[in-house]
C-alpha positions in Angstrom: 0.0 0.0 0.0 1.1 3.5 -0.7 2.7 4.9 2.5 0.8 8.1 2.4 -2.5 6.2 2.0 -1.6 3.8 4.7 -0.9 6.6 7.2 -4.1 8.4 6.2 -6.2 5.3 6.5 -4.7 4.5 9.9 -5.4 8.1 11.1 -9.0 8.0 9.9 -9.5 4.6 11.5 -8.3 5.9 14.7 -10.6 8.9 14.5 -13.6 6.8 13.7 -12.8 4.2 16.4 -12.7 6.9 19.0 -16.0 8.4 17.7 -17.7 5.0 17.8 -16.5 4.4 21.3 -17.7 7.8 22.4 -21.1 7.7 20.6 -22.1 4.1 21.6 -23.7 4.2 25.1 -22.8 1.9 28.0 -25.2 1.2 30.7 -25.6 -0.9 33.9 -29.4 -1.5 33.1 -30.6 -5.1 32.6 -30.2 -4.6 28.8 -26.5 -3.9 29.0 -25.7 -7.0 27.0 -27.2 -5.4 23.9 -24.8 -2.4 24.2 -22.0 -4.9 24.8 -22.8 -6.7 21.6 -23.1 -3.4 19.6 -19.7 -2.3 20.7 -18.2 -5.8 20.2 -19.5 -5.7 16.6 -18.3 -2.3 15.7 -15.1 -1.7 17.7 -11.7 -3.2 17.4 -11.0 -3.9 13.7 -11.7 -3.6 10.1 -10.4 -1.5 7.2 -12.9 1.3 7.9 -12.9 2.0 4.2 -16.3 3.5 4.0 -15.6 6.0 6.9 -12.3 6.8 5.2 -14.2 7.7 2.0 -16.5 10.0 4.0 -13.6 11.8 5.7 -11.6 12.1 2.5 -14.5 13.3 0.3 -15.4 15.8 3.1 -11.9 17.2 3.1 -12.4 18.2 -0.6 -15.0 20.7 0.4 -13.5 22.0 3.7 -16.0 20.2 6.0 -15.4 20.5 9.7 -13.8 17.4 11.3 -16.6 16.8 13.8 -19.3 16.8 11.1 -17.3 14.4 9.0 -16.3 12.1 11.8 -19.9 11.7 13.0 -21.1 10.9 9.5 -18.2 8.5 9.1 -19.2 6.7 12.3 -22.9 6.5 11.2 -21.8 4.9 8.0 -19.7 2.4 9.9 -22.6 1.6 12.2 -24.6 0.6 9.2 -21.8 -1.4 7.7 -21.2 -3.3 11.0 -24.9 -4.0 11.3 -24.8 -5.6 7.9 -21.8 -7.8 8.8 -23.5 -9.0 12.0 -26.6 -10.0 10.1 -24.7 -11.4 7.2 -22.9 -13.8 9.5 -26.1 -15.1 11.1 -26.9 -18.8 10.6 -29.9 -17.8 8.3 -27.5 -16.0 6.1 -23.8 -17.0 5.6 -23.5 -18.7 9.0 -20.0 -17.3 9.7 -17.8 -18.1 12.6 -15.1 -15.6 12.2 -15.1 -11.8 11.4 -12.2 -9.4 11.7 -10.2 -12.2 13.2 -12.7 -12.8 16.1 -15.7 -14.9 16.8 -18.8 -13.4 15.1 -21.3 -11.6 17.2 -23.8 -14.5 17.3 -21.0 -16.9 18.4 -19.6 -14.5 21.0 -23.1 -13.8 22.5 -26.1 -15.6 20.9 -28.2 -15.4 17.8 -31.1 -13.2 19.2 -28.6 -10.8 20.7 -26.8 -10.5 17.4 -30.0 -9.7 15.6 -30.8 -7.0 18.1 -27.3 -5.6 18.1 -27.6 -5.2 14.3 -30.9 -3.6 14.6 -29.5 -1.3 17.3 -26.6 -0.2 15.1 -28.7 0.4 12.1 -31.3 2.6 13.8 -28.6 4.5 15.9 -26.8 5.5 12.7 -29.8 7.6 11.7 -30.1 9.1 15.2 -26.5 10.3 14.8 -27.1 11.7 11.3 -30.3 13.5 12.5 -28.6 15.1 15.4 -27.7 18.9 15.0 -24.2 18.1 16.1 -23.7 16.4 12.7 -24.5 19.5 10.7 -26.2 22.8 11.6 -28.3 22.8 8.5 -31.4 20.6 8.8 -31.6 20.3 5.0 -28.1 18.7 4.9 -29.1 16.3 7.7 -32.2 15.3 5.8 -30.2 14.7 2.7 -27.7 12.5 4.6 -30.5 10.5 6.2 -32.3 10.0 2.9 -29.2 9.0 1.0 -28.0 6.5 3.6 -31.5 5.0 3.7 -31.4 4.5 0.0 -28.0 3.0 0.0 -28.7 0.6 2.8 -32.3 -0.3 2.0 -34.1 -2.4 -0.5 -32.8 -0.5 -3.5 -29.3 -0.9 -2.1 -27.5 -3.2 0.3 -30.6 -5.1 1.7 -31.9 -5.7 -1.9 -28.4 -6.9 -2.9 -28.3 -9.3 0.0 -31.6 -10.7 -1.1 -30.2 -11.3 -4.6 -27.1 -12.9 -2.9 -29.4 -15.4 -1.1 -31.3 -16.1 -4.4 -27.9 -16.7 -6.1 -27.5 -19.9 -4.0 -30.4 -21.5 -5.9 -30.4 -19.7 -9.3 -27.8 -19.1 -11.9 -27.1 -15.5 -12.6 -25.6 -14.0 -15.7 -22.9 -11.3 -15.6 -25.5 -8.5 -15.8 -27.4 -9.8 -12.7 -24.1 -10.4 -10.8 -23.0 -6.9 -11.5 -26.4 -5.5 -10.3 -26.2 -7.6 -7.2 -22.8 -6.4 -6.2 -23.6 -2.7 -7.1 -26.5 -2.9 -4.7 -24.9 -5.0 -2.0 -21.6 -3.4 -1.8 -21.4 -0.5 -4.3 -24.2 1.7 -2.9 -22.8 2.0 0.5 -19.3 2.9 -0.9 -21.1 5.4 -3.2 -22.7 7.0 -0.1 -19.3 7.2 1.6 -18.0 9.2 -1.3 -21.1 11.4 -1.7 -21.6 12.1 2.0 -18.6 14.5 2.0 -20.2 16.4 -0.9 -23.5 16.6 0.8 -21.9 17.9 4.0 -20.0 20.4 1.9 -23.0 21.5 -0.2 -21.0 20.7 -3.3 -22.3 21.4 -6.8 -23.8 18.8 -9.1 -20.6 18.2 -11.2 -18.5 17.4 -8.1 -21.2 15.1 -6.7 -21.6 13.4 -10.1 -17.8 12.8 -10.4 -17.7 11.3 -6.9 -20.7 9.0 -7.7 -19.1 7.8 -10.9 -15.8 7.2 -9.1 -17.6 5.2 -6.4 -19.5 3.1 -8.9 -16.3 1.9 -10.5 -14.5 1.6 -7.2 -17.3 -0.5 -5.8 -17.1 -3.0 -8.5 -13.4 -3.2 -8.5 -13.6 -3.8 -4.7 -16.0 -6.6 -5.1 -14.0 -8.3 -7.9 -11.0 -8.2 -5.6 -13.1 -9.6 -2.8 -14.1 -12.5 -5.1 -10.5 -13.2 -5.9 -9.6 -13.1 -2.2 -12.3 -15.6 -1.4 -10.6 -18.2 -3.6 -6.9 -17.1 -3.3 -6.7 -15.6 0.2 -6.3 -17.4 3.6 -8.4 -17.0 6.7 -5.4 -15.5 8.4 -5.2 -12.8 5.7 -8.8 -11.9 5.5 -9.9 -12.4 9.1 -12.9 -14.4 8.0 -13.8 -17.7 6.3 -12.8 -18.1 2.7 -14.2 -20.2 -0.1 -17.7 -19.9 1.0 -19.1 -18.6 -2.3 -17.8 -21.7 -4.1 -19.3 -24.0 -1.6 -22.7 -22.2 -1.9 -22.5 -22.4 -5.6 -22.9 -18.7 -6.2 -22.0 -17.1 -9.4 -19.3 -14.5 -8.9 -17.2 -12.2 -11.2 -14.5 -14.9 -10.9 -16.6 -17.9 -11.6 -18.0 -16.2 -14.7 -14.8 -14.5 -16.0 -12.1 -16.6 -14.7 -9.3 -15.3 -12.5 -7.2 -13.6 -15.1 -10.1 -11.7 -16.8 -11.6 -10.9 -13.5 -8.3 -9.3 -12.3 -7.9 -7.4 -15.6 -11.5 -6.1 -15.2 -10.8 -4.9 -11.7 -7.7 -3.1 -12.9 -9.6 -1.5 -15.7 -12.3 -0.3 -13.3 -9.6 1.1 -10.9 -8.1 3.2 -13.7 -11.6 4.3 -14.8 -12.4 5.3 -11.2 -9.3 7.5 -11.1 -10.2 9.2 -14.3 -13.4 10.6 -12.8 -11.4 12.6 -10.2 -9.7 14.9 -12.7 -12.3 17.5 -11.8 -10.6 18.0 -8.5 -7.3 19.2 -10.0 -4.9 17.0 -8.0 -6.8 17.4 -4.6 -8.1 13.9 -4.7 -4.8 12.0 -4.7 -5.9 9.9 -1.7 -9.0 8.8 -3.5 -6.9 7.8 -6.5 -4.7 5.8 -4.2 -7.7 4.0 -2.8 -8.7 2.9 -6.3 -5.3 1.4 -6.8 -5.3 -0.2 -3.3 -8.6 -2.1 -3.5 -7.4 -4.3 -6.4 -4.1 -5.2 -4.7 -5.1 -5.7 -1.1 -4.9 -9.0 0.7 -7.4 -8.4 3.4 
């Protein structure tokens, strides 16, 4: 990884980790186990890619750090909820996440469901708070955009398609749509959130959306490659699950070499969308290169 990007991602992860720890409540009430599970599922690991995209895109428009960090934390709450539910026995039945037992293994299945529900709803509470932005219109835009990205037109709809893929054969177009919804829409929100916070114009928002579209697909192809080439120690989660489930993926359709070439092409295409920022988006360009070479 580019040293500058590595340092920037580490700093962003530290900021978001602190914000999550500060924002998530603790209690000595009888329901304390719920908060313990929410904290367990969202603290202590992960690339924090989506929050990094929020912070980096926000920096393009001079957004204040507290506004950007709160929004980044909200995005990560939604992402972590999705991981908790994705690992449930009714979904992928995962035992390991970020190198630790999954939430339903560490606690129990019912607690894991509620912890995911808690993180999802708390994300919108954070975005709707005036501390996230003084302008209520900006807060409404953030809430609406995240709801679209996370809901049936985005991540949840993509997860439904992913479950259907275990029983039906998908062509390339449907696999692309699945991954755009399941992974790409949340990555797109991470990029566009900074523009919303900064009240950016349509050209800048369009450029970030186009960048995120290509970045999300490149990320998913790399993820598919890791699922067959990576190890559990590298990824921090189980590998080879898509093949066992018989799911069509970019790799199963294209083959390894063509899939890798497609990811590299998408990475270059993503970078090309950032020319509008006149050299101020170098970190986003580095991310596009990183996602296709990562090993975790």
